[in-house]
C-alpha positions, 0 to 999 in steps of 0.5 A, spaced: 921 521 896 928 520 898 932 514 894 932 511 901 925 511 902 923 509 895 928 503 897 925 501 903 918 502 900 920 497 894 923 492 899 917 492 903 912 491 897 917 485 894 916 482 901 909 483 901 908 478 895 913 473 899 919 475 895 925 471 897 933 473 898 932 480 898 938 484 897 939 491 896 946 493 893 948 501 893 951 502 886 951 509 887 959 509 887 960 505 881 954 508 876 950 514 875 944 511 873 942 509 880 943 509 887 940 502 889 939 496 885 934 491 888 935 483 887 930 478 889 928 471 888 921 467 887 919 460 887 915 460 880 914 465 874 907 467 877 910 469 884 915 473 880 910 477 876 906 478 882 912 481 885 914 486 879 906 488 878 906 490 886 912 494 885 910 497 879 902 499 881 904 502 888 910 506 886 908 513 883 916 515 882 919 512 876 924 507 879 927 506 872 927 500 869 923 494 873 926 488 870 925 481 873 921 476 869 927 472 867 927 465 870 934 462 872 934 454 872 940 452 876 
């Protein structure tokens, strides 16, 4: 699967679990570790976990590190 196809699938999986403010950053010109970095938000920890689990369970490729269990209070 191409990186663009993988990106679209990850965004779709996040959206399926009602992720908010989904942003895909093209970081290919500033790091060799990844081509894209996807950031999204959710209203509570349960929803964050559901989003992350949905991506982990439905991506057969190794997308690198899946981070996102951090709650930010503003």
